[in-house]
C-alpha angles and dihedrals in degrees: 000000000000121000091249092053091046091051091051092049092050092048092050091048092050091049092048093049091048092048090046091055092048092049091046092054095035096100092052092047095047094045091050093050090039090063087063098040127351092205091052090049090054093048093049092047092050092046092052093049093046090046089066091060094039091058092056092044092052092046091052091051090050092049092049091056093049 
């Protein structure tokens, strides 16, 4: 495994673990915010889920430029 490949694998693992934690706690976060405003709870939940895909999209764009 080359150093570049190892770096990419570590970065992907860190992103997946971080996203896993967010998704694990997502119901608690959304319900907590939803008590204040259901619409805001929906927006925050959608933003957190879309953020997972946005991170990989941005990383792919960065890697293409490199």
